[in-house]
Backbone bond lengths (Angstrom), bond angles and torsions (degrees), N, CA, C in turn:
res aa  C-N    CA-C-N  psi(-1)  N-CA   C-N-CA  omega(-1)  CA-C   N-CA-C  phi
1 M - - - 1.467 - - 1.529 110.07 -
2 T 1.321 115.67 130.02 1.456 120.37 -179.78 1.523 111.60 -66.45
3 K 1.310 115.84 133.99 1.472 121.41 178.81 1.531 109.01 -115.56
4 K 1.333 114.41 149.09 1.459 119.96 177.64 1.515 108.78 -118.65
5 Y 1.320 116.63 119.91 1.459 122.60 -178.62 1.529 109.24 -116.50
6 S 1.309 115.31 167.88 1.458 118.99 170.56 1.522 108.57 -133.16
7 Y 1.322 114.51 148.89 1.462 119.82 173.80 1.514 108.57 -117.60
8 I 1.327 115.03 128.85 1.466 122.25 -176.97 1.522 108.30 -122.75
9 R 1.334 115.65 134.35 1.467 119.22 178.63 1.522 110.50 -141.38
10 V 1.327 114.60 134.46 1.459 121.08 166.38 1.518 106.52 -122.44
11 S 1.324 116.83 158.86 1.463 120.06 -168.38 1.521 115.37 -78.24
12 S 1.328 117.99 -19.19 1.462 119.45 -178.61 1.521 109.94 -153.31
13 I 1.337 116.19 166.18 1.458 121.02 -179.14 1.516 111.95 -67.57
14 D 1.323 117.39 -15.26 1.460 121.12 179.24 1.523 112.19 -81.14
15 Q 1.327 117.24 -19.34 1.454 120.16 -177.25 1.523 111.18 -86.34
16 N 1.316 114.83 153.94 1.460 120.87 -173.79 1.529 110.27 -102.89
17 E 1.323 115.00 128.49 1.458 120.68 -178.71 1.531 113.02 -95.59
18 N 1.353 117.92 3.88 1.459 121.09 -173.49 1.524 113.80 -60.43
19 R 1.332 117.62 -36.74 1.462 119.27 -180.00 1.520 110.97 -60.74
20 Q 1.330 116.40 -44.00 1.460 119.88 178.98 1.525 111.23 -66.68
21 I 1.330 116.44 -38.55 1.465 120.46 178.89 1.519 110.72 -61.44
22 E 1.334 116.78 -47.47 1.462 120.74 -179.79 1.521 110.99 -63.75
23 S 1.322 116.18 -36.06 1.461 120.32 178.41 1.523 110.40 -63.36
24 M 1.330 116.73 -41.44 1.471 120.65 179.68 1.525 110.91 -69.86
25 K 1.308 117.06 -37.64 1.468 120.25 177.42 1.525 110.51 -62.01
26 S 1.332 115.67 -36.92 1.468 119.74 -176.61 1.526 112.76 -66.48
27 I 1.339 116.77 -19.91 1.468 119.18 177.00 1.526 111.46 -105.61
28 G 1.340 115.43 16.24 1.459 120.08 170.42 1.505 117.43 90.52
29 I 1.320 118.58 13.60 1.465 120.58 178.37 1.523 109.38 -92.85
30 S 1.318 116.46 126.30 1.468 120.84 -177.69 1.521 110.52 -79.91
31 K 1.319 115.85 158.45 1.466 121.30 -176.62 1.528 111.50 -59.31
32 K 1.327 116.84 -33.85 1.471 119.48 -177.69 1.530 112.15 -67.87
33 D 1.326 116.43 -17.85 1.462 120.21 179.55 1.525 112.36 -102.82
34 M 1.344 116.04 13.56 1.457 121.07 176.50 1.527 109.38 -102.08
35 F 1.309 116.75 133.16 1.457 122.77 178.44 1.529 107.37 -113.92
36 I 1.338 115.48 121.87 1.457 120.71 -170.08 1.525 111.82 -123.17
37 D 1.319 116.14 127.67 1.459 122.36 173.07 1.518 109.16 -120.23
38 K 1.326 115.52 144.37 1.466 121.12 172.53 1.529 107.15 -114.73
39 L 1.325 113.98 74.34 1.468 120.87 -175.17 1.518 110.42 -147.71
40 S 1.300 115.50 159.45 1.458 121.83 177.35 1.525 111.16 -60.39
41 G 1.335 114.65 152.68 1.454 119.91 176.70 1.520 112.73 -93.40
42 K 1.333 117.17 19.69 1.468 119.92 -176.51 1.527 112.39 -66.91
43 N 1.347 116.67 -23.90 1.457 120.11 174.39 1.531 108.26 -152.71
44 T 1.306 117.36 -174.72 1.476 120.32 -177.51 1.530 112.31 -103.52
45 D 1.316 117.72 13.11 1.468 121.46 179.95 1.528 109.03 -80.59
46 R 1.346 114.80 69.38 1.463 121.97 -179.26 1.528 108.03 -126.63
47 P 1.327 118.34 129.69 1.467 121.01 -170.86 1.522 115.51 -57.80
48 K 1.325 117.99 -47.18 1.463 119.85 -177.33 1.528 111.33 -71.68
49 Y 1.327 116.68 -33.99 1.457 118.87 176.71 1.519 110.62 -64.91
50 Q 1.332 116.41 -45.33 1.458 119.92 179.46 1.524 111.94 -64.71
51 E 1.334 116.07 -34.83 1.470 120.32 177.15 1.528 110.14 -63.96
52 L 1.333 115.88 -45.39 1.463 120.24 178.34 1.524 110.98 -62.91
53 K 1.306 116.08 -42.36 1.460 121.09 -178.49 1.526 111.33 -60.50
54 E 1.322 116.63 -32.10 1.464 121.19 -178.79 1.524 112.73 -76.88
55 I 1.338 117.29 -30.70 1.475 118.49 -173.13 1.530 113.84 -93.55
56 V 1.341 118.48 -20.93 1.463 118.82 -177.24 1.526 110.68 -66.35
57 Q 1.320 114.31 143.18 1.452 121.52 -179.08 1.525 110.54 -119.13
58 K 1.311 115.89 166.44 1.456 121.40 177.28 1.523 110.32 -53.45
59 G 1.320 116.03 130.37 1.456 120.65 179.78 1.515 114.13 95.76
60 D 1.332 116.85 -15.67 1.467 120.62 178.15 1.524 110.24 -72.39
61 I 1.341 115.08 164.12 1.468 121.44 -178.92 1.534 108.99 -125.29
62 I 1.337 116.29 135.54 1.465 121.27 172.77 1.522 107.54 -116.44
63 V 1.321 116.27 127.84 1.466 120.83 179.76 1.527 109.35 -106.59
64 F 1.312 116.03 133.14 1.464 123.46 176.37 1.528 108.42 -118.66
65 D 1.308 116.66 146.69 1.459 120.12 173.55 1.527 109.62 -63.80
66 S 1.337 115.76 -39.17 1.457 121.46 -177.34 1.519 108.89 -157.73
67 I 1.327 116.86 160.92 1.461 121.28 176.61 1.523 110.47 -59.72
68 T 1.337 117.73 -27.25 1.468 120.71 -179.46 1.512 112.10 -70.14
69 R 1.338 117.53 -19.34 1.468 119.83 177.38 1.523 110.00 -74.98
70 L 1.325 117.02 -28.25 1.469 120.92 175.92 1.520 109.53 -67.49
71 S 1.317 116.25 -49.58 1.464 121.03 178.28 1.523 109.05 -170.82
72 R 1.330 115.26 164.80 1.459 120.76 170.79 1.531 109.62 -119.67
73 N 1.316 114.68 25.15 1.461 120.86 177.87 1.528 108.25 -116.50
74 Y 1.316 115.97 124.02 1.469 121.76 -174.59 1.522 112.52 -53.04
75 E 1.331 116.34 -52.91 1.462 120.09 -176.47 1.526 111.20 -65.34
76 D 1.326 117.38 -39.76 1.464 120.42 179.67 1.525 111.54 -62.07
77 I 1.330 116.37 -43.74 1.461 119.88 179.78 1.525 110.44 -59.28
78 K 1.330 115.44 -47.64 1.467 119.68 -179.45 1.530 111.16 -63.24
79 D 1.329 116.78 -45.07 1.465 120.97 -177.58 1.526 111.85 -66.45
80 E 1.337 116.74 -44.52 1.470 120.17 -178.46 1.528 110.86 -65.99
81 Y 1.306 116.17 -40.52 1.462 121.00 178.84 1.533 110.30 -58.44
82 Q 1.325 116.32 -47.02 1.460 120.76 179.78 1.524 111.40 -67.15
83 Y 1.336 116.09 -35.45 1.470 120.33 178.62 1.523 110.40 -57.99
84 Y 1.338 116.25 -47.38 1.461 119.78 -177.99 1.531 111.70 -70.65
85 L 1.327 117.38 -35.13 1.459 120.05 175.92 1.526 110.74 -58.41
86 K 1.339 114.98 -46.92 1.467 119.91 -178.51 1.530 111.83 -67.76
87 K 1.322 116.02 -32.04 1.463 120.33 -179.13 1.530 112.10 -80.24
88 G 1.328 116.40 -13.69 1.458 119.54 -179.25 1.516 113.52 82.73
89 V 1.334 116.48 21.32 1.468 121.77 176.92 1.525 107.42 -97.55
90 F 1.319 116.51 132.06 1.464 121.18 -176.95 1.526 110.84 -91.44
91 L 1.319 115.72 138.39 1.464 121.75 178.77 1.519 109.76 -111.91
92 E 1.341 115.77 139.29 1.457 121.45 175.92 1.523 108.85 -129.18
93 F 1.330 115.84 137.87 1.463 121.80 -178.97 1.528 108.55 -123.88
94 I 1.331 115.91 116.04 1.460 120.22 -175.24 1.524 111.72 -60.09
95 K 1.318 117.47 -43.65 1.467 121.08 -176.31 1.531 113.64 -85.26
96 E 1.333 117.00 -19.16 1.464 120.43 -179.83 1.530 110.16 -131.51
97 P 1.332 117.50 64.30 1.480 120.06 -176.49 1.525 113.56 -58.08
98 I 1.329 116.72 -19.48 1.464 119.81 178.37 1.529 111.27 -63.41
99 L 1.357 116.34 -20.39 1.465 120.84 179.44 1.526 113.20 -89.98
100 N 1.320 117.60 -5.07 1.466 119.79 -179.77 1.530 109.95 -55.83
101 T 1.317 116.92 132.29 1.459 119.53 -179.15 1.530 109.88 -69.64
102 P 1.309 117.41 138.95 1.469 120.78 -176.67 1.518 112.10 -67.41
103 K 1.329 115.54 142.73 1.467 120.59 178.97 1.526 111.53 -81.36
104 E 1.330 116.41 -14.04 1.463 121.20 179.49 1.533 109.37 -125.02
105 R 1.295 115.74 156.84 1.464 121.56 -179.54 1.532 110.68 -61.64
106 V 1.325 115.74 134.78 1.461 121.25 177.82 1.527 108.74 -109.26
107 D 1.330 116.15 121.89 1.467 120.38 -178.59 1.523 112.78 -107.18
108 D 1.318 116.75 -12.44 1.463 120.86 -179.05 1.529 109.10 -72.02
109 I 1.335 117.15 111.02 1.469 121.78 -174.92 1.529 111.52 -62.92
110 V 1.333 117.28 -33.85 1.465 120.26 179.00 1.524 110.23 -66.99
111 Q 1.323 116.69 -42.69 1.462 120.93 178.49 1.527 110.83 -63.90
112 I 1.326 116.31 -40.36 1.470 121.18 178.58 1.525 110.20 -63.30
113 A 1.350 115.77 -45.76 1.460 120.30 -179.06 1.519 111.23 -64.49
114 L 1.340 116.95 -39.80 1.454 121.05 -179.96 1.530 110.69 -64.25
115 A 1.326 116.51 -42.17 1.454 120.59 178.78 1.526 110.98 -62.80
116 D 1.335 116.23 -38.00 1.464 120.32 179.49 1.526 111.02 -68.36
117 V 1.315 117.28 -38.07 1.469 121.29 178.39 1.524 110.16 -64.02
118 I 1.336 116.26 -45.00 1.469 120.69 -179.66 1.527 110.34 -62.72
119 L 1.336 116.40 -44.07 1.461 120.19 178.46 1.528 110.48 -61.00
120 S 1.327 116.90 -43.92 1.463 121.16 -179.54 1.527 111.15 -61.61
121 L 1.324 116.30 -43.92 1.463 120.31 -179.41 1.523 111.58 -63.75
122 L 1.324 117.26 -46.93 1.463 119.93 -178.40 1.528 111.02 -68.49
123 A 1.338 116.92 -34.22 1.469 120.26 176.35 1.526 109.92 -65.38
124 A 1.318 116.48 -40.08 1.468 120.77 178.99 1.530 110.32 -65.60
125 F 1.335 116.82 -42.50 1.461 120.65 178.28 1.529 111.05 -62.92
126 A 1.337 116.57 -38.32 1.466 121.03 179.89 1.524 110.40 -62.25
127 Q 1.341 116.88 -44.86 1.460 120.13 179.51 1.520 110.88 -68.71
128 K 1.327 117.02 -41.39 1.463 120.62 -179.79 1.524 110.89 -61.87
129 E 1.320 116.81 -39.87 1.462 120.18 179.81 1.523 110.41 -64.05
130 R 1.343 116.93 -40.67 1.465 120.19 178.09 1.527 110.38 -63.50
131 E 1.324 116.39 -42.44 1.466 120.11 179.51 1.529 110.84 -63.32
132 D 1.334 116.46 -39.22 1.465 120.12 178.55 1.525 111.29 -65.93
133 I 1.342 116.12 -39.71 1.466 120.70 178.77 1.525 109.84 -63.16
134 R 1.330 116.81 -44.77 1.466 120.87 179.57 1.526 111.08 -62.68
135 L 1.333 115.75 -38.86 1.466 119.61 179.10 1.526 110.56 -64.58
136 R 1.330 116.96 -44.20 1.463 120.38 179.18 1.526 111.08 -64.09
137 Q 1.351 116.03 -38.49 1.460 119.40 177.98 1.519 111.12 -64.22
138 A 1.339 115.61 -44.22 1.466 119.91 -179.75 1.529 110.72 -62.81
139 E 1.326 115.85 -40.73 1.461 119.54 178.75 1.528 110.98 -65.32
140 G 1.340 115.30 -39.89 1.463 119.64 178.99 1.515 112.27 -65.53
141 I 1.342 116.41 -41.13 1.464 121.13 178.86 1.523 110.25 -65.43
142 A 1.339 115.80 -43.19 1.473 119.76 179.49 1.522 110.53 -60.69
143 L 1.331 116.46 -41.33 1.465 120.63 179.46 1.524 110.80 -66.42
144 A 1.352 116.09 -42.54 1.461 119.93 179.90 1.526 111.08 -65.32
145 K 1.342 116.42 -38.46 1.463 120.41 178.18 1.529 110.29 -64.28
146 A 1.323 115.30 -40.71 1.463 119.40 -179.89 1.531 111.03 -62.38
147 K 1.326 115.96 -30.71 1.467 120.75 179.73 1.526 112.09 -91.84
148 G 1.365 115.45 -1.70 1.456 120.15 179.70 1.512 114.14 73.02
149 K 1.345 116.42 25.08 1.460 120.03 -175.83 1.518 113.43 -110.26
150 F 1.331 117.42 -4.67 1.458 118.95 -174.83 1.526 111.55 -84.54
151 K 1.334 115.04 130.16 1.462 121.60 174.64 1.519 107.14 -130.28
152 G 1.313 115.46 106.79 1.458 119.49 -177.78 1.517 112.16 -64.61
153 R 1.331 115.07 149.88 1.458 120.05 178.17 1.517 109.94 -68.41
154 K 1.311 116.71 129.40 1.458 121.01 -176.97 1.530 110.98 -88.99
155 T 1.308 115.04 145.96 1.448 119.34 174.26 1.527 108.39 -91.25
156 K 1.320 114.45 167.51 1.455 118.96 178.81 1.524 111.32 -76.34
157 L 1.331 115.91 -17.82 1.459 120.33 -178.19 1.527 108.55 -89.90
158 I 1.311 115.83 97.97 1.459 121.60 -175.39 1.515 110.82 -105.14
159 E 1.323 115.97 169.70 1.453 120.49 178.52 1.522 110.51 -74.98
160 G 1.331 114.53 145.45 1.460 119.11 176.67 1.510 113.13 110.35
161 G 1.333 116.59 127.88 1.461 122.83 172.71 1.510 113.97 62.42
162 E 1.348 114.88 -144.13 1.461 121.14 -175.01 1.526 112.16 -63.62
163 E 1.326 117.20 -34.71 1.459 120.28 -179.87 1.521 111.30 -62.00
164 E 1.322 116.54 -39.59 1.457 119.72 179.88 1.519 110.69 -67.90
165 V 1.320 117.18 -38.18 1.459 121.31 178.32 1.531 109.59 -62.56
166 R 1.336 115.92 -44.57 1.460 120.54 -179.59 1.539 110.76 -67.63
167 R 1.319 115.19 -39.40 1.461 119.93 178.38 1.521 110.65 -60.93
168 N 1.327 117.22 -46.96 1.465 121.87 -179.34 1.524 111.37 -65.33
169 A 1.333 115.71 -34.81 1.469 119.72 179.33 1.527 110.69 -67.61
170 I 1.332 116.52 -37.65 1.467 121.02 178.25 1.522 110.30 -65.50
171 I 1.324 116.49 -45.32 1.466 120.79 179.25 1.523 110.46 -61.58
172 K 1.341 116.23 -43.68 1.476 121.04 179.72 1.531 110.25 -62.23
173 A 1.341 116.18 -44.29 1.463 120.09 -178.70 1.534 110.65 -62.92
174 Y 1.320 116.30 -42.40 1.466 120.30 179.45 1.516 111.00 -63.31
175 N 1.324 116.45 -44.81 1.468 120.87 -179.46 1.521 112.24 -64.62
176 E 1.340 116.19 -24.66 1.464 120.62 179.40 1.528 112.25 -87.89
177 G 1.347 115.32 1.57 1.462 119.09 174.81 1.510 115.99 99.58
178 T 1.339 118.39 5.40 1.468 120.90 177.68 1.523 109.39 -67.93
179 S 1.326 117.19 136.56 1.461 120.79 -177.93 1.529 110.80 -70.88
180 I 1.313 115.15 157.68 1.463 120.86 177.62 1.524 110.08 -59.58
181 A 1.333 116.41 -40.57 1.469 120.52 -179.11 1.532 111.10 -60.55
182 D 1.348 116.35 -43.08 1.469 120.04 -179.77 1.529 111.28 -69.86
183 I 1.323 117.17 -37.78 1.470 120.61 177.20 1.524 109.94 -62.29
184 R 1.318 114.97 -43.30 1.470 120.19 -179.54 1.535 111.18 -59.04
185 K 1.324 116.45 -42.96 1.462 120.78 -179.19 1.528 111.74 -71.24
186 T 1.328 115.92 -41.17 1.472 120.25 -176.02 1.519 112.45 -68.90
187 Y 1.331 115.87 -43.43 1.465 119.65 -172.89 1.529 113.93 -103.03
188 K 1.353 115.20 4.32 1.475 120.31 175.40 1.531 111.21 52.46
189 V 1.328 115.25 53.84 1.460 120.55 -179.17 1.522 108.37 -135.33
190 G 1.328 116.40 146.77 1.454 121.29 -177.62 1.515 113.24 -66.43
191 T 1.336 115.99 150.16 1.458 120.80 -179.94 1.522 111.34 -60.50
192 G 1.331 116.74 -41.64 1.459 120.28 179.79 1.515 112.04 -60.75
193 T 1.335 116.19 -40.03 1.462 120.85 178.56 1.530 110.81 -63.57
194 I 1.336 115.39 -40.26 1.469 119.54 179.27 1.525 110.49 -62.36
195 Y 1.331 116.50 -47.03 1.464 119.85 -179.28 1.520 111.66 -63.92
196 R 1.325 116.68 -39.23 1.467 118.68 179.18 1.521 111.00 -66.00
197 L 1.332 116.00 -38.14 1.464 119.98 177.54 1.528 110.38 -62.82
198 L 1.321 116.73 -46.77 1.458 120.57 -178.56 1.523 111.24 -66.08
199 N 1.329 116.33 -39.38 1.468 119.29 177.46 1.511 111.32 -65.28
200 R 1.333 116.21 -40.64 1.458 120.60 179.43 1.515 111.65 -62.40
201 E 1.336 115.93 -35.61 1.455 121.14 -178.81 1.537 112.07 -83.29
202 G 1.349 115.76 -4.90 1.458 119.18 179.42 1.515 113.09 73.00
203 I 1.343 116.34 26.83 1.460 120.68 -177.93 1.516 108.35 -94.80
204 K 1.312 115.66 130.79 1.469 120.83 178.03 1.506 108.39 -128.35
205 R 1.344 115.74 143.18 1.458 120.39 179.21 1.523 109.99 -70.77
């Protein structure tokens, strides 16, 4: 039986996902079929997204508010889109319906090429917008630091005692290639906390 799911993403725990939830409800998707992450779109290493990716079957439909909810990384958008095409899972984008995957086979090479160009352009814009946002944030932080007003968000994993041991173990596990999902399960810590810890330490994959 064909199932219809939705994937909802906001970039941080401070942002509100209610608008996307209400939008999905308005097209008949129940809350139990919504998968929600509060994480950056810089890659696809997000627990609820990966969970959804594992359960969808051929013929199922995933609805996104926008292509940017899937990812803000050019290569990831292209790769994920092709993954679902090959798997026979249909994608729908409320804000960019032109990207909706066709329900029937398309043999017109010009139409195929045009769809690929549009996907490439929107994927590029999604990544560029993320890069611009990061640049503005960095500039804002630098300005606030210069004025002595910047106070970085603290993680729950602080220096000293057991917390420091756990913090160091998380950093070591990440550097050794352990996924965020596995770290979260092993050390019983939220994904957002892990990312903030890694960002604070200046660690990048």
